[in-house]
N, C-alpha and C positions, 0 to 999 in steps of 0.2 A: 699164421704168417708160417713157411714152408721151404726151408735153402733148396735150391735146383742145381746138384754138382754135375758136372763132364766125369766123364774117363778117368780121368785121376785124381781125379774127388776133390776136386780145386770146384769154390762155388763160382757157377755162374752167377746168379742171380736170384733172386727173391720173391717168393709169389705170396703173395695174399689177401686175404680182405680188410677193406673198412667195413663198418655196421655204423649208421647213424639210428643212433639214443637219442638228440632229442628233445623230441614228440614223446617219447615213454618217459622221459623225466617228467615234462613237461605234465603228463597227461598224471604221475606221483606225486608233483607235487599242488597240483589241483585238487586233490584226491584228497592231500590230505590238508589243504583251508578249510573243503569243505568239511572236513571234520572239529578243526575247533574253532569258528565264525559264525555267525550267526546272515541267514543269507541273505532277510530283510535288511538291515542292519552296516550287515556286515564291521558286526562287533564283533568281541570275543565270545563267542556260548560260554552258560551256567557253568558246564563240568571245566572248560581250556582256562576261564577266569579264575574260576579256586585255583586250580594248579598254579595259573603264572601267580597270584597275590602267592600264593604259600611261598614259591623261588623268591619275592621281594623279599617274602616276612623275616625265610629265617638266611637272608641273609645279615642282616643280625648288625647291623650300621653301626658303629656306637654312636650314642644320642640322635641316632633318625630317629623321624616320627611320621609319618602317614596319618593322611584322612580316609577311613575307608567311606563311600556315600551310597544313600542307596534312597534312586531319583524315580517316582514314581508318576506317575501323568497321571494329572485328577482328571477325570467325569470324561474318561477314556473313552466312556459304552455309549454315551449318549454322541459322541462322533461318528462314532458305527454307527449305532442307532436312526440317527437320520441326516448324511448327507453316503451312509453304504460303508462295504470296508476295503478295496479301493482305495475312498479319500482315507481312512485311518491309513491305509497303508504308508502312504506318501506324509504321515502326519509323525509314524513308525520313522520314517527316513528323517524327518526333519527334524525329531526330537535325535536320532543319532552325529545326525553332522552337526548341531548347533554343542551336543556335547562333546564327541571329537574334537572341536573348533575350539572352542571353552577352557576343555585338557591339556591340548598340543604336544609335546614333550614330557609335560608334568606326571605323566601319570599312562597305567591303562583301564581301557573300557571293556564292560562288557552288557551282555542286552540277554535279561533269563526269565526273556519268553514272556508274552502279553503287551503288557505297557509299564515291564518294572526294566530298571538300572541299573549299572554297576559301574562306580570309579574305585583307583587306585591312586588316589593324589600322591604322591612324590615330591615334587619340587614341594624344594623348602619352602616360597611368598609364601606360594601356594595352602603350606601348611599351616604358614604360623599365621596364614590368615584367610579359616576358610568360613566363617563365618561372611565374610564379603565374596570372594569364590561362590559362595553358595546361594546367595542372591544374588549373581551374575551371571547364574545356567540358568534364576525364573524369570528373571530381568529379562534376558535372553528369546528364553523362550518363549515370551511374553509378548515377546519386539512382534512377533502376528506370521505367518506364512498366508502365506499368500498360495492359492489353491485357487488353480486356475480349471480344474475339473468341475471344484461346486461354482466358480464366480462368487468364492467367499473371499477370505482374509479369517483365519482362525488364529486367535489368543490364546495362545496353550498353555494351563497352569500347572505345576505341578509341587507336587510332596515329597522331602529330604529327607531324610535322617542321617544324622551324620557320630561314627564311631571313632578312637582315637588309638593308634598302636605305636607304644605298645602300653601307651595310660587300660585301655577294656583288652591289652589281649595278644597272643600274637600269635592264632589260632584261625584260620581264613575261615574258615566257614561262620566256627564263633562272632567272627566280630561281622561279616553278612551279616548277620542274626544279628548282634544289637543295631547293627545302621537300618537295619528293616523296623525294627521293637523300635526308635528311633521317630521314623517313619510314621505310622499307625497315630505315633504321638501328635502326628500333626494335621494326616488326614481327622480323627475325630477331636482337633482344635481348629476345626475355621479355615482348612485343605495352605494350599499357594503360598509355605512357609520354609521353616528346615529348622530340623529342632538335633539340639544334644544327647546320644546314651548316656541318660541319665542310671549307673545302677544299684543307686538307695531306687530309686521309686521304680527300677521296672521289675518284668518279668525272669527269676530268674532259666537263664536258655539249654536249660543243665532238667528243670526238674517242671517248665513248663506254670509257669505258675501267672496267674494277671494281675494287668494294672490295676491297682485300688486305685 
């Protein structure tokens, strides 16, 4: 804006220009969201989830406990091979929607790619009964996805590994790794269940040993 004065120097009017930056701001926000979220599931992507998880862990609230859950869809390859990738994508969306509904405002969720999902449960009641909460996710997924594309109801099974903070550490990547190890224990022992990370029997996450 600029002032316009008369011959005597008195300002008689102001002339200016207004620019609408609403669309530019919306585009910037959309780009930021695309960089932070997985497109298909609309959950945090891997890097964003780990950053947000570390922020939660760094708060170091007194006596605060968190449950990190690594969720893997059982036999997802079979669904893709039998019904096609379009149905596979629908199942991924069904799983992500189910996870979001189960966790609500009591945590954050992310997709690590493929059929792998991760949760950080922060709600006190859910953390204290995280075994029951894990089973509620398993049961909800198994209740079935009504797939109109394939004209079939798909009962989705999942294996869940659980790590606890601060019991199993306060580093985001190591906690996710611990939950991942616990999930693989379930995979090797029947699937469609949950298991708590046990540092006595699981591999050393730094050394890369194998489970005996």
